[in-house]
Backbone atoms as SQL, in Angstrom:
CREATE TABLE atoms (id INTEGER PRIMARY KEY, chain TEXT, resi INTEGER, resn TEXT, atom TEXT, x REAL, y REAL, z REAL);
INSERT INTO atoms VALUES
  (1, 'A', 1, 'MET', 'N', -12.083, -9.249, 5.560),
  (2, 'A', 1, 'MET', 'CA', -11.041, -8.266, 6.102),
  (3, 'A', 1, 'MET', 'C', -10.145, -8.978, 7.132),
  (4, 'A', 2, 'THR', 'N', -8.904, -8.790, 7.180),
  (5, 'A', 2, 'THR', 'CA', -8.089, -9.393, 8.156),
  (6, 'A', 2, 'THR', 'C', -7.492, -8.437, 9.160),
  (7, 'A', 3, 'HIS', 'N', -6.881, -9.091, 10.151),
  (8, 'A', 3, 'HIS', 'CA', -6.274, -8.199, 11.216),
  (9, 'A', 3, 'HIS', 'C', -4.731, -8.055, 10.868),
  (10, 'A', 4, 'LEU', 'N', -4.141, -7.069, 11.452),
  (11, 'A', 4, 'LEU', 'CA', -2.768, -6.822, 11.182),
  (12, 'A', 4, 'LEU', 'C', -1.912, -8.083, 11.382),
  (13, 'A', 5, 'THR', 'N', -0.968, -8.292, 10.526),
  (14, 'A', 5, 'THR', 'CA', -0.156, -9.452, 10.560),
  (15, 'A', 5, 'THR', 'C', 1.151, -9.089, 11.504),
  (16, 'A', 6, 'PRO', 'N', 1.871, -10.083, 12.021),
  (17, 'A', 6, 'PRO', 'CA', 3.099, -9.751, 12.667),
  (18, 'A', 6, 'PRO', 'C', 4.051, -8.953, 11.866),
  (19, 'A', 7, 'ALA', 'N', 4.088, -9.166, 10.618),
  (20, 'A', 7, 'ALA', 'CA', 5.010, -8.414, 9.700),
  (21, 'A', 7, 'ALA', 'C', 4.630, -6.945, 9.747),
  (22, 'A', 8, 'ALA', 'N', 3.239, -6.700, 9.634),
  (23, 'A', 8, 'ALA', 'CA', 2.825, -5.361, 9.660),
  (24, 'A', 8, 'ALA', 'C', 3.091, -4.659, 10.976),
  (25, 'A', 9, 'LEU', 'N', 2.936, -5.331, 12.082),
  (26, 'A', 9, 'LEU', 'CA', 3.219, -4.858, 13.357),
  (27, 'A', 9, 'LEU', 'C', 4.670, -4.422, 13.558),
  (28, 'A', 10, 'HIS', 'N', 5.482, -5.012, 12.902),
  (29, 'A', 10, 'HIS', 'CA', 7.040, -4.817, 12.919),
  (30, 'A', 10, 'HIS', 'C', 7.506, -3.909, 11.850),
  (31, 'A', 11, 'GLY', 'N', 6.650, -3.263, 11.109),
  (32, 'A', 11, 'GLY', 'CA', 7.069, -2.277, 10.069),
  (33, 'A', 11, 'GLY', 'C', 7.562, -2.901, 8.766),
  (34, 'A', 12, 'GLU', 'N', 7.289, -4.201, 8.524),
  (35, 'A', 12, 'GLU', 'CA', 7.841, -4.865, 7.371),
  (36, 'A', 12, 'GLU', 'C', 6.743, -4.988, 6.316),
  (37, 'A', 13, 'SER', 'N', 6.051, -3.835, 6.126),
  (38, 'A', 13, 'SER', 'CA', 4.956, -3.846, 5.131),
  (39, 'A', 13, 'SER', 'C', 4.744, -2.384, 4.711),
  (40, 'A', 14, 'ILE', 'N', 3.959, -2.307, 3.669),
  (41, 'A', 14, 'ILE', 'CA', 3.487, -1.015, 3.163),
  (42, 'A', 14, 'ILE', 'C', 2.056, -1.132, 2.761),
  (43, 'A', 15, 'ASN', 'N', 1.147, -0.174, 3.140),
  (44, 'A', 15, 'ASN', 'CA', -0.276, -0.371, 2.715),
  (45, 'A', 15, 'ASN', 'C', -0.526, 0.690, 1.586),
  (46, 'A', 16, 'SER', 'N', -1.813, 0.441, 1.062),
  (47, 'A', 16, 'SER', 'CA', -2.294, 1.354, -0.047),
  (48, 'A', 16, 'SER', 'C', -2.290, 2.879, 0.314),
  (49, 'A', 17, 'GLN', 'N', -2.639, 3.148, 1.592),
  (50, 'A', 17, 'GLN', 'CA', -2.615, 4.673, 2.003),
  (51, 'A', 17, 'GLN', 'C', -1.278, 5.214, 1.952),
  (52, 'A', 18, 'GLN', 'N', -0.256, 4.432, 2.359),
  (53, 'A', 18, 'GLN', 'CA', 1.089, 4.835, 2.332),
  (54, 'A', 18, 'GLN', 'C', 1.662, 5.029, 0.934),
  (55, 'A', 19, 'ILE', 'N', 1.196, 4.165, -0.021),
  (56, 'A', 19, 'ILE', 'CA', 1.537, 4.258, -1.438),
  (57, 'A', 19, 'ILE', 'C', 0.938, 5.539, -1.938),
  (58, 'A', 20, 'ALA', 'N', -0.288, 5.841, -1.613),
  (59, 'A', 20, 'ALA', 'CA', -0.965, 7.087, -2.138),
  (60, 'A', 20, 'ALA', 'C', -0.210, 8.223, -1.570),
  (61, 'A', 21, 'GLU', 'N', 0.240, 8.329, -0.417),
  (62, 'A', 21, 'GLU', 'CA', 1.045, 9.407, 0.203),
  (63, 'A', 21, 'GLU', 'C', 2.350, 9.470, -0.550),
  (64, 'A', 22, 'LEU', 'N', 3.012, 8.344, -0.816),
  (65, 'A', 22, 'LEU', 'CA', 4.373, 8.420, -1.450),
  (66, 'A', 22, 'LEU', 'C', 4.245, 9.108, -2.916),
  (67, 'A', 23, 'ILE', 'N', 3.201, 8.756, -3.515),
  (68, 'A', 23, 'ILE', 'CA', 3.038, 9.167, -4.926),
  (69, 'A', 23, 'ILE', 'C', 2.139, 10.484, -5.134),
  (70, 'A', 24, 'GLN', 'N', 1.735, 10.892, -4.007),
  (71, 'A', 24, 'GLN', 'CA', 0.838, 12.069, -3.946),
  (72, 'A', 24, 'GLN', 'C', -0.429, 11.889, -4.765),
  (73, 'A', 25, 'SER', 'N', -1.090, 10.800, -4.578),
  (74, 'A', 25, 'SER', 'CA', -2.323, 10.385, -5.291),
  (75, 'A', 25, 'SER', 'C', -3.391, 10.134, -4.367),
  (76, 'A', 26, 'ARG', 'N', -4.680, 10.076, -4.816),
  (77, 'A', 26, 'ARG', 'CA', -5.759, 9.737, -3.965),
  (78, 'A', 26, 'ARG', 'C', -5.779, 8.305, -3.617),
  (79, 'A', 27, 'HIS', 'N', -6.147, 7.999, -2.389),
  (80, 'A', 27, 'HIS', 'CA', -6.166, 6.536, -1.892),
  (81, 'A', 27, 'HIS', 'C', -7.109, 5.685, -2.798),
  (82, 'A', 28, 'ASP', 'N', -8.322, 6.268, -3.025),
  (83, 'A', 28, 'ASP', 'CA', -9.340, 5.468, -3.795),
  (84, 'A', 28, 'ASP', 'C', -8.729, 5.158, -5.176),
  (85, 'A', 29, 'SER', 'N', -7.898, 6.005, -5.759),
  (86, 'A', 29, 'SER', 'CA', -7.342, 5.716, -7.054),
  (87, 'A', 29, 'SER', 'C', -6.289, 4.591, -6.993),
  (88, 'A', 30, 'VAL', 'N', -5.572, 4.593, -5.886),
  (89, 'A', 30, 'VAL', 'CA', -4.564, 3.544, -5.673),
  (90, 'A', 30, 'VAL', 'C', -5.246, 2.235, -5.450),
  (91, 'A', 31, 'LYS', 'N', -6.331, 2.208, -4.692),
  (92, 'A', 31, 'LYS', 'CA', -7.089, 0.974, -4.442),
  (93, 'A', 31, 'LYS', 'C', -7.697, 0.383, -5.686),
  (94, 'A', 32, 'ARG', 'N', -8.284, 1.293, -6.581),
  (95, 'A', 32, 'ARG', 'CA', -8.726, 0.766, -7.859),
  (96, 'A', 32, 'ARG', 'C', -7.693, 0.264, -8.803),
  (97, 'A', 33, 'THR', 'N', -6.559, 0.815, -8.765),
  (98, 'A', 33, 'THR', 'CA', -5.460, 0.303, -9.465),
  (99, 'A', 33, 'THR', 'C', -5.052, -1.043, -9.029),
  (100, 'A', 34, 'ILE', 'N', -4.950, -1.228, -7.730),
  (101, 'A', 34, 'ILE', 'CA', -4.601, -2.494, -7.146),
  (102, 'A', 34, 'ILE', 'C', -5.570, -3.533, -7.654),
  (103, 'A', 35, 'GLU', 'N', -6.852, -3.262, -7.475),
  (104, 'A', 35, 'GLU', 'CA', -7.890, -4.182, -7.861),
  (105, 'A', 35, 'GLU', 'C', -7.868, -4.509, -9.324),
  (106, 'A', 36, 'ARG', 'N', -7.536, -3.563, -10.225),
  (107, 'A', 36, 'ARG', 'CA', -7.551, -3.821, -11.656),
  (108, 'A', 36, 'ARG', 'C', -6.308, -4.640, -11.948),
  (109, 'A', 37, 'LEU', 'N', -5.110, -4.388, -11.372),
  (110, 'A', 37, 'LEU', 'CA', -3.974, -5.236, -11.624),
  (111, 'A', 37, 'LEU', 'C', -4.175, -6.579, -11.116),
  (112, 'A', 38, 'ALA', 'N', -4.813, -6.726, -9.989),
  (113, 'A', 38, 'ALA', 'CA', -5.166, -8.041, -9.458),
  (114, 'A', 38, 'ALA', 'C', -6.142, -8.872, -10.373),
  (115, 'A', 39, 'ASP', 'N', -7.135, -8.173, -10.833),
  (116, 'A', 39, 'ASP', 'CA', -8.080, -8.688, -11.919),
  (117, 'A', 39, 'ASP', 'C', -7.339, -9.221, -13.135),
  (118, 'A', 40, 'GLN', 'N', -6.356, -8.477, -13.536),
  (119, 'A', 40, 'GLN', 'CA', -5.580, -8.860, -14.705),
  (120, 'A', 40, 'GLN', 'C', -4.481, -9.817, -14.367),
  (121, 'A', 41, 'GLU', 'N', -4.475, -10.274, -13.136),
  (122, 'A', 41, 'GLU', 'CA', -3.457, -11.267, -12.649),
  (123, 'A', 41, 'GLU', 'C', -1.969, -10.792, -12.835),
  (124, 'A', 42, 'VAL', 'N', -1.793, -9.421, -12.805),
  (125, 'A', 42, 'VAL', 'CA', -0.476, -8.796, -12.778),
  (126, 'A', 42, 'VAL', 'C', 0.175, -8.892, -11.406),
  (127, 'A', 43, 'ILE', 'N', -0.714, -8.706, -10.384),
  (128, 'A', 43, 'ILE', 'CA', -0.266, -8.783, -8.922),
  (129, 'A', 43, 'ILE', 'C', -1.249, -9.700, -8.251),
  (130, 'A', 44, 'THR', 'N', -0.794, -10.133, -7.034),
  (131, 'A', 44, 'THR', 'CA', -1.731, -10.860, -6.140),
  (132, 'A', 44, 'THR', 'C', -2.460, -9.904, -5.261),
  (133, 'A', 45, 'LEU', 'N', -3.783, -10.073, -5.233),
  (134, 'A', 45, 'LEU', 'CA', -4.621, -9.133, -4.406),
  (135, 'A', 45, 'LEU', 'C', -4.234, -9.226, -2.955),
  (136, 'A', 46, 'PRO', 'N', -3.677, -8.200, -2.317),
  (137, 'A', 46, 'PRO', 'CA', -3.310, -8.348, -0.966),
  (138, 'A', 46, 'PRO', 'C', -4.417, -8.305, 0.005),
  (139, 'A', 47, 'PRO', 'N', -4.264, -8.692, 1.217),
  (140, 'A', 47, 'PRO', 'CA', -5.390, -8.659, 2.178),
  (141, 'A', 47, 'PRO', 'C', -5.683, -7.169, 2.499),
  (142, 'A', 48, 'MET', 'N', -6.928, -7.002, 2.830),
  (143, 'A', 48, 'MET', 'CA', -7.504, -5.697, 3.250),
  (144, 'A', 48, 'MET', 'C', -7.608, -5.689, 4.751),
  (145, 'A', 49, 'VAL', 'N', -7.086, -4.586, 5.357),
  (146, 'A', 49, 'VAL', 'CA', -7.199, -4.379, 6.818),
  (147, 'A', 49, 'VAL', 'C', -7.761, -3.073, 7.108),
  (148, 'A', 50, 'GLU', 'N', -8.300, -2.906, 8.371),
  (149, 'A', 50, 'GLU', 'CA', -8.809, -1.635, 8.755),
  (150, 'A', 50, 'GLU', 'C', -7.738, -0.933, 9.535),
  (151, 'A', 51, 'THR', 'N', -7.537, 0.369, 9.330),
  (152, 'A', 51, 'THR', 'CA', -6.653, 1.134, 9.984),
  (153, 'A', 51, 'THR', 'C', -7.156, 2.587, 10.287),
  (154, 'A', 52, 'SER', 'N', -6.450, 3.248, 11.143),
  (155, 'A', 52, 'SER', 'CA', -7.010, 4.538, 11.561),
  (156, 'A', 52, 'SER', 'C', -5.876, 5.587, 11.241),
  (157, 'A', 53, 'PHE', 'N', -6.372, 6.776, 11.095),
  (158, 'A', 53, 'PHE', 'CA', -5.564, 7.962, 10.793),
  (159, 'A', 53, 'PHE', 'C', -6.204, 9.221, 11.295),
  (160, 'A', 54, 'LYS', 'N', -5.380, 10.245, 11.475),
  (161, 'A', 54, 'LYS', 'CA', -5.956, 11.588, 11.954),
  (162, 'A', 54, 'LYS', 'C', -6.297, 12.465, 10.712),
  (163, 'A', 55, 'ASP', 'N', -7.403, 13.000, 10.786),
  (164, 'A', 55, 'ASP', 'CA', -7.811, 13.824, 9.617),
  (165, 'A', 55, 'ASP', 'C', -7.185, 15.280, 9.869),
  (166, 'A', 56, 'LYS', 'N', -7.476, 16.224, 9.031),
  (167, 'A', 56, 'LYS', 'CA', -6.840, 17.531, 9.088),
  (168, 'A', 56, 'LYS', 'C', -7.040, 18.290, 10.376),
  (169, 'A', 57, 'ILE', 'N', -8.231, 17.948, 11.025),
  (170, 'A', 57, 'ILE', 'CA', -8.412, 18.602, 12.346),
  (171, 'A', 57, 'ILE', 'C', -8.043, 17.712, 13.573),
  (172, 'A', 58, 'GLY', 'N', -7.339, 16.628, 13.291),
  (173, 'A', 58, 'GLY', 'CA', -6.916, 15.786, 14.362),
  (174, 'A', 58, 'GLY', 'C', -7.880, 14.717, 14.840),
  (175, 'A', 59, 'LYS', 'N', -8.921, 14.634, 14.188),
  (176, 'A', 59, 'LYS', 'CA', -9.934, 13.568, 14.602),
  (177, 'A', 59, 'LYS', 'C', -9.611, 12.238, 14.014),
  (178, 'A', 60, 'ALA', 'N', -9.746, 11.194, 14.814),
  (179, 'A', 60, 'ALA', 'CA', -9.469, 9.798, 14.252),
  (180, 'A', 60, 'ALA', 'C', -10.395, 9.347, 13.306),
  (181, 'A', 61, 'GLN', 'N', -9.969, 8.968, 12.213),
  (182, 'A', 61, 'GLN', 'CA', -10.839, 8.366, 11.093),
  (183, 'A', 61, 'GLN', 'C', -10.326, 6.982, 10.835),
  (184, 'A', 62, 'TYR', 'N', -11.284, 6.132, 10.286),
  (185, 'A', 62, 'TYR', 'CA', -10.969, 4.720, 10.011),
  (186, 'A', 62, 'TYR', 'C', -11.167, 4.491, 8.498),
  (187, 'A', 63, 'THR', 'N', -10.303, 3.645, 7.975),
  (188, 'A', 63, 'THR', 'CA', -10.450, 3.340, 6.531),
  (189, 'A', 63, 'THR', 'C', -9.919, 1.862, 6.343),
  (190, 'A', 64, 'THR', 'N', -10.187, 1.354, 5.161),
  (191, 'A', 64, 'THR', 'CA', -9.571, 0.036, 4.860),
  (192, 'A', 64, 'THR', 'C', -8.559, 0.285, 3.848),
  (193, 'A', 65, 'VAL', 'N', -7.428, -0.477, 4.009),
  (194, 'A', 65, 'VAL', 'CA', -6.357, -0.409, 3.160),
  (195, 'A', 65, 'VAL', 'C', -5.848, -1.766, 2.714),
  (196, 'A', 66, 'TYR', 'N', -5.156, -1.878, 1.608),
  (197, 'A', 66, 'TYR', 'CA', -4.532, -3.120, 1.165),
  (198, 'A', 66, 'TYR', 'C', -3.141, -3.208, 1.803),
  (199, 'A', 67, 'LEU', 'N', -2.788, -4.347, 2.322),
  (200, 'A', 67, 'LEU', 'CA', -1.545, -4.478, 3.100),
  (201, 'A', 67, 'LEU', 'C', -0.609, -5.443, 2.290),
  (202, 'A', 68, 'PHE', 'N', 0.550, -4.812, 1.859),
  (203, 'A', 68, 'PHE', 'CA', 1.593, -5.556, 1.165),
  (204, 'A', 68, 'PHE', 'C', 2.604, -5.958, 2.143),
  (205, 'A', 69, 'THR', 'N', 2.912, -7.262, 2.144),
  (206, 'A', 69, 'THR', 'CA', 3.933, -7.792, 3.086),
  (207, 'A', 69, 'THR', 'C', 4.779, -8.847, 2.407),
  (208, 'A', 70, 'GLY', 'N', 5.968, -9.074, 2.829),
  (209, 'A', 70, 'GLY', 'CA', 6.829, -10.063, 2.384),
  (210, 'A', 70, 'GLY', 'C', 7.366, -9.756, 0.957),
  (211, 'A', 71, 'GLU', 'N', 8.111, -10.737, 0.342),
  (212, 'A', 71, 'GLU', 'CA', 8.673, -10.519, -0.982),
  (213, 'A', 71, 'GLU', 'C', 7.652, -10.298, -2.086),
  (214, 'A', 72, 'GLN', 'N', 6.539, -11.072, -2.043),
  (215, 'A', 72, 'GLN', 'CA', 5.549, -10.810, -3.012),
  (216, 'A', 72, 'GLN', 'C', 4.871, -9.462, -2.857),
  (217, 'A', 73, 'GLY', 'N', 4.574, -9.027, -1.569),
  (218, 'A', 73, 'GLY', 'CA', 4.066, -7.730, -1.417),
  (219, 'A', 73, 'GLY', 'C', 5.028, -6.647, -1.875),
  (220, 'A', 74, 'LYS', 'N', 6.263, -6.865, -1.674),
  (221, 'A', 74, 'LYS', 'CA', 7.242, -5.840, -2.087),
  (222, 'A', 74, 'LYS', 'C', 7.273, -5.719, -3.615),
  (223, 'A', 75, 'LEU', 'N', 7.307, -6.822, -4.323),
  (224, 'A', 75, 'LEU', 'CA', 7.191, -6.793, -5.778),
  (225, 'A', 75, 'LEU', 'C', 5.875, -6.199, -6.290),
  (226, 'A', 76, 'ASP', 'N', 4.784, -6.610, -5.713),
  (227, 'A', 76, 'ASP', 'CA', 3.444, -6.128, -6.151),
  (228, 'A', 76, 'ASP', 'C', 3.256, -4.641, -5.845),
  (229, 'A', 77, 'SER', 'N', 3.868, -4.191, -4.697),
  (230, 'A', 77, 'SER', 'CA', 3.649, -2.710, -4.470),
  (231, 'A', 77, 'SER', 'C', 4.468, -1.857, -5.319),
  (232, 'A', 78, 'ILE', 'N', 5.608, -2.393, -5.765),
  (233, 'A', 78, 'ILE', 'CA', 6.472, -1.708, -6.729),
  (234, 'A', 78, 'ILE', 'C', 5.721, -1.619, -8.056),
  (235, 'A', 79, 'THR', 'N', 5.163, -2.712, -8.430),
  (236, 'A', 79, 'THR', 'CA', 4.449, -2.761, -9.650),
  (237, 'A', 79, 'THR', 'C', 3.242, -1.712, -9.700),
  (238, 'A', 80, 'VAL', 'N', 2.603, -1.658, -8.531),
  (239, 'A', 80, 'VAL', 'CA', 1.401, -0.660, -8.487),
  (240, 'A', 80, 'VAL', 'C', 2.007, 0.791, -8.642),
  (241, 'A', 81, 'VAL', 'N', 3.081, 1.065, -7.977),
  (242, 'A', 81, 'VAL', 'CA', 3.576, 2.415, -8.049),
  (243, 'A', 81, 'VAL', 'C', 4.113, 2.643, -9.491),
  (244, 'A', 82, 'ALA', 'N', 4.762, 1.704, -10.091),
  (245, 'A', 82, 'ALA', 'CA', 5.238, 1.790, -11.432),
  (246, 'A', 82, 'ALA', 'C', 4.050, 2.166, -12.440),
  (247, 'A', 83, 'GLN', 'N', 3.012, 1.521, -12.190),
  (248, 'A', 83, 'GLN', 'CA', 1.772, 1.630, -13.015),
  (249, 'A', 83, 'GLN', 'C', 1.174, 2.987, -12.895),
  (250, 'A', 84, 'LEU', 'N', 1.141, 3.465, -11.658),
  (251, 'A', 84, 'LEU', 'CA', 0.448, 4.715, -11.337),
  (252, 'A', 84, 'LEU', 'C', 1.333, 5.930, -11.535),
  (253, 'A', 85, 'CYS', 'N', 2.587, 5.822, -11.273),
  (254, 'A', 85, 'CYS', 'CA', 3.438, 7.021, -11.337),
  (255, 'A', 85, 'CYS', 'C', 4.859, 6.565, -11.449),
  (256, 'A', 86, 'PRO', 'N', 5.439, 6.350, -12.675),
  (257, 'A', 86, 'PRO', 'CA', 6.741, 5.728, -12.847),
  (258, 'A', 86, 'PRO', 'C', 7.801, 6.622, -12.233),
  (259, 'A', 87, 'GLN', 'N', 7.689, 7.889, -12.144),
  (260, 'A', 87, 'GLN', 'CA', 8.689, 8.716, -11.640),
  (261, 'A', 87, 'GLN', 'C', 8.822, 8.579, -10.077),
  (262, 'A', 88, 'PHE', 'N', 7.871, 7.946, -9.467),
  (263, 'A', 88, 'PHE', 'CA', 7.986, 7.757, -7.995),
  (264, 'A', 88, 'PHE', 'C', 8.382, 6.277, -7.643),
  (265, 'A', 89, 'THR', 'N', 8.712, 5.535, -8.595),
  (266, 'A', 89, 'THR', 'CA', 9.010, 4.039, -8.318),
  (267, 'A', 89, 'THR', 'C', 10.317, 4.005, -7.314),
  (268, 'A', 90, 'SER', 'N', 11.240, 4.942, -7.520),
  (269, 'A', 90, 'SER', 'CA', 12.353, 4.918, -6.658),
  (270, 'A', 90, 'SER', 'C', 11.961, 5.186, -5.127),
  (271, 'A', 91, 'ARG', 'N', 10.947, 5.931, -4.941),
  (272, 'A', 91, 'ARG', 'CA', 10.572, 6.211, -3.485),
  (273, 'A', 91, 'ARG', 'C', 10.021, 4.982, -2.793),
  (274, 'A', 92, 'ILE', 'N', 9.314, 4.170, -3.533),
  (275, 'A', 92, 'ILE', 'CA', 8.912, 2.843, -2.900),
  (276, 'A', 92, 'ILE', 'C', 10.003, 1.900, -2.626),
  (277, 'A', 93, 'VAL', 'N', 10.901, 1.876, -3.604),
  (278, 'A', 93, 'VAL', 'CA', 12.082, 0.985, -3.452),
  (279, 'A', 93, 'VAL', 'C', 12.885, 1.463, -2.269),
  (280, 'A', 94, 'LYS', 'N', 12.981, 2.765, -2.060),
  (281, 'A', 94, 'LYS', 'CA', 13.758, 3.303, -0.897),
  (282, 'A', 94, 'LYS', 'C', 13.029, 2.927, 0.368),
  (283, 'A', 95, 'ARG', 'N', 11.698, 3.006, 0.396),
  (284, 'A', 95, 'ARG', 'CA', 10.894, 2.611, 1.498),
  (285, 'A', 95, 'ARG', 'C', 11.061, 1.170, 1.950),
  (286, 'A', 96, 'TRP', 'N', 11.159, 0.279, 0.973),
  (287, 'A', 96, 'TRP', 'CA', 11.406, -1.152, 1.297),
  (288, 'A', 96, 'TRP', 'C', 12.821, -1.307, 1.816),
  (289, 'A', 97, 'GLN', 'N', 13.808, -0.598, 1.192),
  (290, 'A', 97, 'GLN', 'CA', 15.249, -0.705, 1.688),
  (291, 'A', 97, 'GLN', 'C', 15.241, -0.255, 3.162),
  (292, 'A', 98, 'GLU', 'N', 14.608, 0.769, 3.608),
  (293, 'A', 98, 'GLU', 'CA', 14.623, 1.262, 4.934),
  (294, 'A', 98, 'GLU', 'C', 14.170, 0.139, 5.838),
  (295, 'A', 99, 'LEU', 'N', 13.181, -0.680, 5.446),
  (296, 'A', 99, 'LEU', 'CA', 12.658, -1.700, 6.229),
  (297, 'A', 99, 'LEU', 'C', 13.464, -2.849, 6.363),
  (298, 'A', 100, 'GLU', 'N', 14.463, -3.060, 5.449),
  (299, 'A', 100, 'GLU', 'CA', 15.323, -4.217, 5.465),
  (300, 'A', 100, 'GLU', 'C', 16.423, -4.108, 6.442);
């Protein structure tokens, strides 16, 4: 597991949890798809980082996410979304455009 990169700290990234939220899917399903696509050498397996979030009652929870950064991360994250939910591909493209 790695620590957050400078790109991640400046918002130039997207992680597997954010992808799950964008496509309204379970995070564990997104992570399995990322791992399967990486095993098939369709995408490069991104680094895994620990992050925190607030649960439904406002309590801090911790989880591990895959972190997509840079041009390769952009392409790979779009590939993951296209695989999981083609109709939401435009959402992730818009997310990356917001970051540019």
